[in-house]
N, C-alpha and C positions, 0 to 999 in steps of 0.2 A: 510436613503438614501443608495441605493446600489452603491458601488464604480464601476466606469465605466469599470475598467480593467477586472472584472470578467465576462464581456460579451464577447462571441466569436461568430463566425458564423460557423455553421455546415450545409453544403449543402445549403448555402444561407439563412439559418434561424438563427435569432439572439437568442442565448441561454445564459441564466444566469447560470454560473457554480455552484453557491451555490444551486440554485433550482435543477439543474441536480444531485447534490450529494444526495438530498433527494429522487429524482426519482429512482436513482440507488439503494438506500437503500430499497426502496419498491420492486424493482426487486429481491434483495437479499432475502427479507422476503418471496416473492412468491416462489423463488427457494427452500428455506428451507421447506416451507409448502408442496410443491409438492414432494420433494425428501425425506422428513421426516428425515433430518439430516443436520447439518451445524454449523459452528462456528460463530454464529451471532454477538456476542458481539465484537469480534475483527474485523469482517467485517465492523461494523458500526464505530468503532474508526479509522480504517485505510482509510476509503473512501475518505476523503478530500486530503490525501496524494497522492493517486492514481489519483484522478481527476486533481490535480495540475500537476503532472508529465506528464500525457498523453495529457492534453489539453493546458498546458502553457509552459512546459519545454522540453520534449523529442522530438527529431527528429525521430519519428517513426509513421508509418501509414500503412494501408493495401497496399499502393502504393509503398513503398520503402523497402519491406522486403528483397530484394536482394542487397540493397545498402551496400557496405562494410563499409561505414562511418556513418551508422545509429547509433543512441544511442542504448545501450543494457540495458535490465532490467531483474532482477531476483527477484521473489516474494519469499524471503527466508522463511517468515512465511506463508508457503504454505497452512496451514489449513484455512487461510482466503481467500480461492480460490473463494468463492461466490462473494466477492467484486471485485476480479480480473476479473471474468467472466463478471460482470455487466459493468465494465468500458471498457473492451475490446469490448463489444457489443456496448456501446455508441460511441466508437471510430470507429466502422464499421468493426471490425474483425470477430464478431460473430453475429448470429441472436438471439436476446434476447428471442423471443417466443420459439424458439427451445431449448435454454438453459433451460428455466424455465420448459418446458414440460418434458425434458429428464434428468434433473439434478439428479445425483446419482441413475440412473436406470440401470438395468442389460444391459450390452452391450453398454452403452452410452459412448461417448468420454468425457462427462462432469462429470468427476469423482471428488472425494472429495479433490484432490490436483492437482496442475497445471500439465497439460499434454502437452508435446511439440509436439504432433501430431496435435494440434490445431494451427491455424494461430495466430502469434503474441506472442506465448510463447516460449522463448528461451531455457528453462531448466525445466525438471521435478524437483519439490521441495516439501518440506514438512517434510523431515527428518531434524529436526532443527539443525542449526549450519553449514549448507553446503553452503548457499547462498553467504556469504561474501568471504570465501576462493575461490569459483569458480569465483566470480567477480574480485578478485585480479588477477587471471589468465587471465581473459578477458581483464582487464585494462592493464596488463603488455604486453600481446600480441598486443594490439592496439598500445602501445608505440613502441614496437619493429618493427611493420609493418608500422609505420607512419600514422595510421588511426586517423581521427579527432573526432570520436564518443566518447561520454562519457558513463560511465558505472554506473548504479544505482542498489541498492538493498534496500529492506525494511525488517527489522527484528523486531520481537517482543521483549519487554524487558525481558520477561521470557526466551526467547531464549538465552540471553546473558550468561546464566549459562553454556552453551556448550563451552568446551575448544577450539574447532576448530575455534570459532569466534575469539578468542584472538591470535591463531596462524596466522589466516588470517590478523588480524589487525597489528600484528608485521611485517609481510611480506610487507603489503601495505605501512607502514611507512618507512621500509627499502628501498624500491624501489621508494619512493617519488611519488606515483601514484596520481598526482593531477587531473587526468581524472576520478577518482573514487569518488562517493558520496554514503554513506550509510545513511539510515534513520532508527531511532529507534522509533517504535510506542510505546511511553512511557505512556501506560494507567494504569500501576502499578498493574494490576491484571492478574493472570494466572489461570489455571484450578483448582489449589489447594489453591488459596487465593491471598493475597497481595504479590507482588514480594519481598518487603522488609522483609517479614516474612519467605518466602520460601528460597530465596537466594538473599540477599541484593545487589542492584546495587550501592548504595551509590552515590558518586559524579561521574557521567558518564563522565562529561567534563574532570575531572582530570585523569580518567582512560584512555580515548582515547588519551589525550594529552601526557600521559606518553609513549604511543606507537607511537608517532610522527604524530598525527593527528591534523587537525584544527577542532574545535568543535563549533557548532552554535546551539542556542535554537530557537524553533519556537512554536507558538500556533498551535498544530497539527490538530485542527478542524476549522482552519481559513485559507481560501485559500490565502488571501492577505499576511498574515504572512509567510505562507509556500513559496509562490512565491518569496518573498524578501530573504528568507533564501537560496533558490536554486540559485538565482542570485548572492548572496554573495559568495556562494560556488564556482561558476565559476571563481571568481577573485582570488582565493587562488592558489598560485603557489608553487610547491615544496613539497607538502604534500597532502594526501587524506583528505576529509572532512566528518564528521559525523554530521547529523542534528538530535538533540534530539527533537522529536516532542511530546510535552506534550498534550496528548489526554484524552478523557473520554471513557471508555469502554461502548459500547452500545449507543454512541452519536447519538441523533436524535430520539431515541425510547421513550424518555420521562421518567417520574419517574419510570415507571414499569421496565425499563431496565438499565438506566444509572448508571454506577459505581457499578455494582453488579456482583460479581465473578461467580454466578451461571448461568449467561448468556454467559459464555465462549462457551459452546456447549449446545444448547437447541432448541427444536421444540416447538413453541408457541401453546397454545390451540387456538381454534377458537375465543374465547373471547379476549385473548391476541392479536391475530392477528388483530382484529378489532380496539382495543385500539391503538396499535402501528401504524397501517395504518392511523388512524385519526390524530395522532400526526405528522407523516411524511407529510401528506397532508397540515396540518396547517403550518408547517415550510416551506414547498415548496412555498405555497401561500404568506407567509410573505416575503420570499426572492425575489419574483417576484414583490412585491409592489413598 
């Protein structure tokens, strides 16, 4: 049985967000096939986080881009831009057919990392470790200016090896930025293998708490669990919050993709494309039942 809260209305049409997540993954797959490049594994793992943020949590839409009190978002793991484009298009910022047709083509604005020349994108990103420090500045500025908007960023767990992440975390704790929420896409795989073999993250709760943060765990491929975590984060006063979102790399792509490091960056063959598409369709239909 589908939980009622994951239904929303878009343009007067009732939409199941879980089903939408698989439709967006299909759009990612089509982008990567057309552009012949893309970080598909992380796109699939982060999708439910982005869907929850854009459709259940953030005060942001194509209609309020000039509102000084809008929520702000930075996709720190910018290599998962295909998922970002797919969700922005579903939200009405972009034309998905145009994105798929022109993704990663010469002269296209739909490049392989977020481009703030596009509507809805606050910051160019993709050089890992920059998103959180910039969001600390945004959150501090909002506090100083009396703005009510919250600030969100999504990082990869491999990204946490960057020292600038921890400089930002220390500053956020020092300034008690309770309007800041960071999410870690904890799929435990990066381009060169398991994160715990490359540069162990160990107990992320303990690490962030040592820097003065509130720490929450969520099932990162479950919209209900994520939504509850974001709601809990809003109640925390006097410190920033990190949500450790336990995800599966390649989630939704089935046995061929899930939890496999070699899908960090990969263009499927036609046979793989058809297998993954069939799995996404099956899961979308199951969500709609």
